[in-house]
N, C-alpha and C positions, 0 to 999 in steps of 0.2 A: 379386387386383386388379393390373392392369398399369399402369405409369407410363411416360410417354414419356421418352426420354433428356433432352429439353429441360427438362421439368418436374423430373426428378430432379436435374439439374445446378443448376437455379435454387434448389431447396430446400437442396441441400448448400452452395452458395455463401452462402445466407442464414444457414445454421447456423454456418458457419465465421466469417462476419462478426460474428455475434452473440457468438460465443465469444471473438473476438480483441479483448479489452477490457482487457488488462493494460498498465498504465503503470508504468515503473520510476523510482524516485527514489533516487539515490545519496546516502549519508549520510557526510559527512566525507571524501570522496575527495580524495586528494593532500594530506592534512593540513589541509584547509580546515574552518572551523567554519561549514558551510553544507549545505543540502539542494540537490540539483540534479535537476530544477527545484524551485524553492521555491514556485511557484504553478502549480496545475494546474486543468484543467476536466475533470470526469468525469460520466458519465451514471449513472443508476440501474443497478446490476448490474455496473458496472466494478470492476476490482480495481486497487489501488495497492500495488506491492511496494517496500518500503524495503530497500535493500541497504547494509550497514554496512561501513565501513572503520575501521581502528584509528586511535588507540589505544582510546578508549572513547566510545561515543555511544548515544543512544536516540531514540525518537520517542514523544511523549506528547501526547494530545489535550488541548486547552485551550478556553476560551471567549474571545471577543474582549476582553471586559471584564477578564479576569484572565490576562494572559500569564504564562508560567512557572509556572502553578498548574494542577494536574491537574483536568480537567473534572468539574464537578458532584460535588465531594467525593471524587474518585478513582475514578469509575465509568466513565470513558472508556477508550479503548484505550491500551495501553502495551506496548512491545516488550520491556521488560526492558533491562538494560544489556549491550551487546554489546562485548566486548573481544577483540582479536586482534592484538597488536603494532601494526604500521603498515600491514598489508595488509588484504585483504578478509576479513570474518568469514564462516565457512562457512555461517551461517544467515541467512536473510532474514525479513522480517515483512510479511505481506500482509493488507490490510483490504479489505472489499467495501463499496461505496457503496450505501446504501439510500434516499437522497433527495438532492436537490440543494441543501440548505442548506449554508452555509459550514462547513467543518471546519478549525479552526485547530490547529496542532501545533508542538511545540518539542522541543529536546533537553534531557533532564532532568539531564544531568551538570552538577554545580555550575559556574556561570559561563557555560556555553555559550549558554543562552537569552539571558542579558543581553548576550552578545557578538554577538547577531544571528542565532543559529541557530534560525530559526523558518520556518514555511511555512503555506500555506493551500490547501485544495481547494475549488473553486467559490466564489471571492471574491464578496462581496456587491456588489450594484449601488449600495448606499449609499456615497456618496463619503466619508463620515466613518468607514468601516470598511474601510480598505485595508491591504495587507500592510505598506506603509511605516509607517503609523501604529501598527500592531500591533508592529512591530519597534522603533519608537521608544519605545513604552510598555514593552516588555520590557526595554529597557536600564535602566529605572528600577525594575524589580521587586526587592524586597528579597531574595528567595531563590527557588529552584526546588523544586517538590515533584513526587513521583511516586506512583502507586498502589502498593499493597503487593506486587502480583504482576503478572506478564505476563498480559494479557487483551485481548480485543477483536479478535483477528486470528489468523492462521495462521503458525506457524513453519515455514519450509521451507528447502530447499537453495538456496544462492546460484547465480543464473543469470547468465551473461555479459550485461550490459546490451545489447550490440549485437545479441544474438539473442533478447531477451526482449520487444521492443517490441510484437510481435503474437503472442507465444507464451503460455507459462503458467509457473507456478511449481511446483516439485516439493516437496510437503509431506512433512515427517517428524514423527513423534511427538516431543514434547519441548518445552522452553521455555527461552529464554535467561534468563528471570527466575525460573525455578524454581517458578512458580505453576501452578495448575490452570486449566482453561478457565472463562470467565465468560459469563453470559448478556448479551444486548444491553442496554445501559443508556444509550446516547447516540445523538444524531443523526449519521448519516453512515456508520457502520460496522456491519457485520454481526456476529453473535455469534462469539465465539472458539471454535475447535474444533481438534482435532488429528487426524491420520490420514493417509490417502493420497488425499484428495479432489483436491488439485491435481495429484498424480502421475497420477491417473486422467484428469484433464482433459487433460494432455499427450498421453496415449494416444488420447484422443478426437480431438484435433487431428490426429494422424497418420492415424487411421482416416478421418476426414472428408476430409483432403487426398487420400488414396489413392482414395477413392470418387469425389471430384470429378474427378480425372484420368481415371478409368475412364469416368465418364459423358461427359466431354468427348470421349474417343476414340470413343464410340458415335455422336457427332454427325457425325464425319468421313465 
């Protein structure tokens, strides 16, 4: 079956656009107790990559009603504790969004959540459930809790934020928290797994980009 160059280019551009759904959140950069950005909007299928800076930080899923407490008895996502001096940690943690419900998160290192290190993906339209209110309630939390093991996302190589806004994350086997992969148990994040899926995605980006250029040349 023959395809016209225009149709081929249109299909490739659509595929690249659909795959370009990675958003990067830096964690504790420049010594701050914060996520940047701390509030994101994401579509179903989008990926959120958390990139950690030292000395020690994490990202843990929470519910709005229980800031600084691991989601649903510890079944939500958890990146493990990332420690690497004061510089960037060699590993990142990536989750995949599977619905548009609000996903609240915090740093599980003692005291960091209470100090305001919290964030949200797809904040609620309910004006009584804002990030500012969540942060204010976190300041009064008695303690922070975390799941027993890393779960709910993919551990991968750290990618320069300036080059990752429309790129991908390179995944490696392993875990910063020392735990095995877990099945999906919470809203907003896809099941945890390890392997070379994200690395394969990077290769697909390159392939699609090359094919798109070739198709464009055929139109000239």
